[in-house]
C-alpha positions as CSV (number, residue, x, y, z in Angstrom):
1,M,-18.1,2.8,-8.0
2,R,-15.2,3.2,-5.6
3,S,-13.3,6.4,-6.2
4,L,-9.9,6.1,-7.8
5,P,-6.8,7.5,-6.1
6,P,-5.6,10.7,-7.6
7,P,-2.8,10.5,-10.2
8,E,0.8,11.1,-9.1
9,W,1.5,14.8,-9.5
10,I,5.1,15.6,-10.6
11,I,6.6,19.0,-11.4
12,S,10.1,19.0,-13.0
13,S,12.3,22.0,-12.6
14,G,14.6,23.2,-15.4
15,L,14.4,22.1,-19.0
16,T,13.5,18.4,-19.7
17,D,15.0,16.7,-22.7
18,Y,12.2,15.8,-25.1
19,A,13.5,12.4,-26.2
20,E,14.0,11.4,-22.6
21,A,10.5,12.6,-21.7
22,L,9.0,10.5,-24.6
23,A,10.9,7.4,-23.4
24,D,9.7,8.0,-19.8
25,M,6.1,8.3,-21.0
26,E,6.3,5.1,-22.9
27,K,7.7,3.3,-19.9
28,R,5.1,4.7,-17.5
29,A,2.3,3.8,-20.0
30,A,3.5,0.2,-20.2
31,A,3.7,0.0,-16.4
32,T,0.2,1.5,-15.9
33,H,-1.3,-0.9,-18.5
34,A,0.3,-3.8,-16.6
35,G,-1.0,-2.6,-13.3
36,E,2.5,-2.0,-12.1
37,G,2.6,1.8,-12.2
38,S,0.3,4.6,-11.1
39,E,-1.4,7.2,-13.2
40,R,0.6,10.4,-13.5
41,I,0.3,14.1,-14.3
42,W,3.8,15.4,-15.2
43,L,4.3,19.2,-15.5
44,L,7.5,20.3,-17.2
45,E,9.3,22.7,-19.6
46,H,11.2,21.8,-22.7
47,P,14.1,23.5,-24.5
48,P,13.1,25.0,-27.9
49,L,12.0,22.3,-30.3
50,Y,9.3,21.4,-32.8
51,T,7.2,18.2,-32.7
52,A,5.5,16.5,-35.6
53,G,2.2,14.7,-35.0
54,T,0.9,11.8,-37.1
55,S,-0.9,14.3,-39.4
56,A,2.1,16.7,-39.9
57,D,2.5,18.1,-43.4
58,P,6.2,18.8,-44.2
59,A,5.1,22.0,-46.0
60,E,4.1,23.4,-42.6
61,L,7.7,23.2,-41.3
62,L,8.7,26.6,-42.5
63,D,12.0,27.1,-40.8
64,P,13.5,24.1,-38.8
65,R,15.6,26.4,-36.7
66,F,15.2,24.0,-33.7
67,P,15.3,20.2,-33.5
68,V,12.3,18.4,-34.9
69,Y,10.9,15.3,-33.2
70,D,8.4,12.7,-34.3
71,A,6.0,12.9,-31.3
72,G,3.8,9.9,-32.1
73,R,0.7,11.8,-31.0
74,G,-2.2,13.0,-33.1
75,G,-2.1,16.4,-34.8
76,R,0.4,18.3,-36.8
77,Y,3.4,20.5,-35.9
78,T,3.7,22.2,-32.5
79,Y,6.3,24.2,-30.7
80,H,7.6,23.6,-27.2
81,G,10.1,25.8,-25.4
82,P,11.0,27.8,-22.3
83,G,8.1,29.8,-20.9
84,Q,5.6,27.2,-21.9
85,R,4.0,24.8,-19.4
86,V,3.7,21.3,-20.8
87,G,1.4,18.8,-19.1
88,Y,1.8,15.1,-19.8
89,V,-1.3,13.4,-18.6
90,Q,-1.2,9.6,-18.2
91,L,-4.5,8.1,-17.2
92,D,-5.9,4.6,-17.4
93,L,-9.1,5.0,-19.5
94,T,-10.1,1.4,-18.7
95,R,-10.9,2.7,-15.3
96,R,-12.0,6.2,-16.3
97,G,-14.1,5.5,-19.3
98,R,-13.0,4.3,-22.8
99,D,-14.2,7.4,-24.6
100,V,-11.3,9.3,-26.2
101,R,-13.5,12.2,-27.4
102,A,-14.8,12.7,-23.9
103,Y,-11.3,12.6,-22.6
104,V,-10.0,15.3,-25.0
105,S,-13.0,17.5,-24.3
106,A,-12.4,17.1,-20.5
107,L,-8.7,17.9,-21.0
108,E,-9.6,21.1,-22.9
109,G,-12.0,22.0,-20.1
110,W,-9.4,21.5,-17.5
111,V,-7.0,24.1,-19.1
112,I,-9.9,26.5,-19.7
113,D,-10.9,26.3,-16.1
114,A,-7.3,26.9,-14.9
115,L,-7.0,29.9,-17.2
116,A,-10.2,31.3,-15.7
117,L,-8.5,31.3,-12.3
118,L,-5.7,33.3,-13.9
119,G,-8.0,35.9,-15.2
120,V,-8.2,34.7,-18.9
121,E,-11.5,33.9,-20.6
122,A,-10.6,31.0,-22.8
123,R,-12.8,28.7,-24.9
124,R,-13.0,25.8,-27.4
125,A,-13.5,26.6,-31.1
126,D,-15.7,24.5,-33.4
127,G,-13.5,22.5,-35.7
128,R,-10.3,23.6,-34.1
129,I,-8.8,21.6,-31.3
130,G,-7.0,23.5,-28.6
131,I,-7.6,26.5,-26.3
132,W,-8.5,29.8,-27.7
133,T,-9.0,33.4,-26.4
134,D,-9.0,36.9,-27.8
135,D,-5.6,38.8,-27.9
136,Q,-5.2,42.4,-27.0
137,N,-6.1,43.4,-30.6
138,G,-9.4,41.5,-30.4
139,R,-8.2,38.7,-32.7
140,E,-8.9,35.1,-31.9
141,A,-5.7,33.5,-30.8
142,K,-4.4,30.2,-29.6
143,I,-3.1,30.1,-26.0
144,G,-2.9,26.4,-25.5
145,A,-2.5,23.2,-27.6
146,I,-3.9,19.7,-27.1
147,G,-2.2,16.6,-28.5
148,V,-2.9,13.1,-27.2
149,R,-2.1,9.5,-27.9
150,V,-3.9,6.6,-26.3
151,K,-2.0,3.3,-26.1
152,R,-3.8,0.3,-24.8
153,W,-6.2,2.7,-23.2
154,V,-3.5,4.6,-21.3
155,T,-3.2,8.3,-22.3
156,M,0.0,9.9,-23.3
157,H,1.1,13.5,-24.1
158,G,-1.5,16.1,-23.1
159,F,-1.4,19.9,-23.3
160,S,0.9,22.9,-23.6
161,L,0.0,26.3,-22.2
162,N,1.8,29.5,-23.3
163,V,2.8,31.3,-20.1
164,A,5.6,33.5,-21.3
165,P,7.4,31.9,-24.3
166,D,9.1,33.7,-27.1
167,L,6.2,33.8,-29.5
168,A,8.5,34.4,-32.5
169,H,9.6,30.8,-32.1
170,F,6.3,29.7,-33.4
171,G,7.2,31.3,-36.7
172,G,9.1,28.3,-37.8
173,I,6.0,26.2,-38.3
174,V,2.3,26.6,-39.1
175,P,1.1,25.8,-35.5
176,C,-1.2,22.8,-35.6
177,G,-1.8,23.5,-39.3
178,I,-3.8,26.7,-38.6
179,A,-2.2,29.6,-40.4
180,E,-5.0,32.2,-40.2
181,F,-4.9,32.6,-36.4
182,P,-2.0,34.0,-34.2
183,V,-0.7,32.5,-31.0
184,T,-0.7,34.3,-27.7
185,S,0.4,33.8,-24.1
186,L,-0.5,34.9,-20.6
187,A,2.3,37.4,-20.7
188,A,1.2,38.8,-24.1
189,L,-2.3,39.2,-22.7
190,G,-1.0,41.3,-19.8
191,K,-1.7,38.5,-17.4
192,P,1.7,37.8,-16.0
193,A,1.9,34.5,-14.1
194,S,4.6,32.3,-12.8
195,F,4.8,28.6,-13.3
196,T,3.9,28.3,-9.6
197,D,0.7,30.3,-10.3
198,V,-0.2,28.2,-13.3
199,D,0.5,24.9,-11.5
200,A,-1.6,26.0,-8.6
201,A,-4.5,26.8,-10.9
202,L,-4.2,23.4,-12.6
203,A,-4.1,21.7,-9.2
204,D,-7.2,23.6,-8.1
205,T,-9.2,22.5,-11.2
206,L,-7.9,19.0,-11.4
207,P,-10.7,17.4,-9.3
208,A,-13.4,18.7,-11.7
209,F,-11.4,17.4,-14.7
210,L,-11.1,13.9,-13.2
211,D,-14.7,13.9,-12.2
212,K,-15.7,14.2,-15.8
213,L,-14.0,10.9,-16.6
214,R,-16.2,8.1,-15.6
215,P,-16.9,4.6,-17.1
216,S,-20.2,4.4,-18.9
217,D,-20.9,1.0,-17.4
């Protein structure tokens, strides 16, 4: 099979409005499905907000101190805000394998591999989607979230990685519906990194991520 061109790689500076990002993703997904737009990986940062996935339980919105958006992706409530790297991954699974479970696993693996380059041992957890590590007190803690939507086999949304956000902002929700585990960040782990560092680690591990996505036929 002929190798596919790499996705367009875009890094947005400043804070990107969430509603505008959603509209842009929808537009790109339609263009990609129609063969009129390229695949894309879009790295950005949002102002403080909460997003509700399709399985969100209103009881888990504890304190709506920030705007709440219906994200349209799978999962429950998540937080986005300054100091968090958000990656919107838009790939055409008709060309990379129509296996959503394999895609989610590969996406988790990509973030885990990037964290390894930044000096953090991260992992998956059985029954709990996302990226997990041990905090400085030895507790299992979530450092990254995964939330995806697949529309006509084009992926939308992606991951968020806590670089140096205000962790108190997560207190307005039960993050991803999991109350018994804390959240952490690179900064809280004593692994200070800039967005430039994080983006470079993601770029270095991108080829291995894409290599895991191959059509079964």
